[in-house]
RODRENMAR-493788 format. One line per 3 residues: number of its first residue (from 1); their letters; for each residue z, x, y of C-alpha. Coordinates in steps of 0.1 Angstrom, whole numbers, plus 5000, padded with zeros to 4 digits. Layout:
<rs>
NUM) a) Z,X,Y; ...
</rs>
This chain:
<rs>
1) msa) 5000,5000,5000; 4991,5013,5033; 5009,5006,5066
4) qvs) 4988,4988,5091; 4997,4980,5126; 4987,4946,5137
7) fst) 4985,4937,5173; 4985,4901,5182; 4977,4886,5215
10) ekh) 4999,4856,5210; 5030,4852,5231; 5062,4848,5212
13) thd) 5086,4821,5222; 5122,4820,5213; 5137,4788,5202
16) gpr) 5173,4801,5203; 5198,4803,5232; 5191,4827,5260
19) lel) 5216,4855,5268; 5231,4855,5302; 5255,4879,5320
22) vpp) 5291,4867,5320; 5310,4869,5353; 5338,4896,5353
25) vrs) 5373,4883,5347; 5397,4887,5375; 5430,4904,5365
28) tvs) 5461,4883,5369; 5484,4912,5378; 5480,4926,5412
31) smg) 5481,4963,5419; 5514,4958,5437; 5530,4943,5406
34) faf) 5517,4972,5385; 5532,4997,5410; 5565,4978,5409
37) ivm) 5566,4979,5371; 5559,5017,5370; 5585,5024,5397
40) alv) 5611,5003,5378; 5604,5022,5346; 5607,5056,5364
43) alg) 5640,5045,5380; 5653,5033,5346; 5643,5066,5330
46) mgl) 5660,5087,5357; 5692,5065,5354; 5692,5071,5317
49) vmv) 5687,5109,5322; 5717,5110,5346; 5739,5091,5322
52) vtt) 5730,5114,5293; 5734,5145,5314; 5769,5134,5326
55) sva) 5779,5126,5290; 5767,5160,5278; 5786,5178,5306
58) aqs) 5818,5160,5298; 5814,5168,5261; 5807,5204,5269
61) kel) 5839,5207,5289; 5859,5191,5261; 5843,5215,5236
64) sel) 5852,5244,5258; 5888,5233,5260; 5890,5228,5223
67) rte) 5876,5263,5216; 5902,5278,5239; 5929,5259,5221
70) atq) 5916,5270,5188; 5916,5306,5199; 5952,5303,5211
73) ldy) 5962,5287,5178; 5944,5316,5159; 5965,5341,5179
76) raa) 5997,5321,5172; 5989,5320,5135; 5982,5357,5134
79) slt) 6015,5363,5152; 6034,5341,5128; 6018,5357,5098
82) tdl) 6028,5392,5111; 6064,5380,5116; 6065,5365,5081
85) qkt) 6052,5397,5066; 6078,5417,5085; 6106,5393,5075
88) sss) 6096,5392,5038; 6090,5429,5033; 6111,5443,5004
91) all) 6124,5472,5026; 6137,5448,5052; 6152,5425,5026
94) amr) 6170,5454,5009; 6183,5466,5043; 6196,5432,5052
97) ase) 6212,5428,5018; 6229,5462,5022; 6241,5452,5057
100) lgm) 6257,5421,5041; 6276,5443,5016; 6253,5437,4986
103) vpn) 6244,5466,4963; 6215,5469,4939; 6223,5462,4902
106) pyp) 6209,5489,4878; 6220,5467,4849; 6200,5435,4852
109) afi) 6201,5406,4828; 6173,5381,4825; 6172,5345,4813
112) rls) 6142,5335,4792; 6135,5299,4803; 6116,5288,4772
115) dka) 6147,5291,4749; 6174,5298,4776; 6183,5331,4759
118) ilg) 6200,5358,4780; 6182,5392,4776; 6203,5423,4785
121) ear) 6240,5426,4792; 6253,5412,4825; 6278,5437,4840
124) avt) 6296,5437,4873; 6285,5464,4897; 6307,5486,4919
127) tee) 6294,5504,4950; 6292,5537,4931; 6261,5530,4910
130) apg) 6235,5538,4937; 6251,5555,4967; 6217,5566,4981
133) lrv) 6206,5530,4985; 6234,5519,5007; 6228,5513,5044
136) rqk) 6255,5517,5070; 6270,5486,5084; 6262,5479,5121
139) dag) 6286,5452,5132; 6307,5434,5106; 6305,5401,5126
142) asp) 6269,5403,5138; 6240,5391,5117; 6210,5414,5116
145) qvg) 6181,5403,5138; 6146,5404,5125; 6123,5427,5145
148) tsp) 6150,5445,5165; 6146,5480,5150; 6143,5507,5177
151) teq) 6110,5519,5165; 6093,5485,5166; 6066,5481,5192
154) vlp) 6067,5447,5209; 6032,5433,5216; 6024,5407,5242
157) aap) 6021,5372,5229; 5989,5352,5231; 5986,5328,5261
160) gad) 6004,5296,5253; 6022,5311,5224; 6060,5305,5225
163) r) 6078,5334,5210
</rs>
């Protein structure tokens, strides 16, 4: 099949509807109304930014105060731990016991808790068993004070720490 072009002299008529231009629709919102809406949205956004910024600043101040308090509590805990270690050291306990008139017992007896048996022979101790372990008595009526040795260095307390 071959393609042939046919030219006709007849005029074509359309029986369907004719297309026409539609008039433009006028907007119902004026440019002043649009400007008002945009300005209201900008003002609302700026107000929200101010509220959020103020809230963040207040929380930042509170966080700074809490960090300062935590640092002071860390210093206080370290101070109390040091005091506890000094107080519970075996050398200090032996010295305080000796100042109270106690002497070490070289003949200990032990109680086995599982069957309540006494292991060893319990003997009374005189002050002659360990003469090198005795400490001189300071004042008979005064109780020894923790941390009052002449060689102890007194360090400043942390701010807010009550010593």
